[in-house]
N, C-alpha and C positions, 0 to 999 in steps of 0.2 A: 504495499498500500503507498509506503513512503517510498517506495524506488518508483513507483509511477510519476509519468509526465506530468507536468502542473500541479503536483500533489503538492500544497503551500499549507501554514498554518498562520500566513502573515497576512488573509484577507486579500481583496483587489487593489489596493494601491500600491503593496509593499511585496516583492521578490516575483520571481515567477514560474516558480516550483522545477525548474531543470536543474538544479544542482548534485541532486544526489541522483536524479537518472544518467547524466551524465557521467559520473564518479563511477557508478557500477558500470553502465558501458564501457568504458576505458578496463577497467582494472579485470570485466572478465571475456569480454571479445579480444582487446588489444594484448594484454597482459598474461590471460588466461588463468586468473587466478580468481577468487573470490572475496566479497562485500555484504554482509552480513549486518543488522543491527538486532540487539535486544535492549527491553525496558531494565534500569537500573534504580531505585532510587529513584529520585527527582527528573530524571534524564534519561538519558540511552546508553551505549556501548556498544561503539563501530566498530568490526574486527575485517581489518583485510588481511588475506590470505594470496601469496604470490610464490608461484613456483620458483626456485631457483635456478639459474642458467649454470650449467656446466663447460 
């Protein structure tokens, strides 16, 4: 849900909702990694896993 295009909590006048969608696409499609998010206390924890190049 938060990784969907145009998802924002800032309302119509602030933000475009493209940042997390673009980040996920770059990490997963270009780098072959994984981007996930989990609720944690009063915020969120983002995990980025990127394979090590040999």
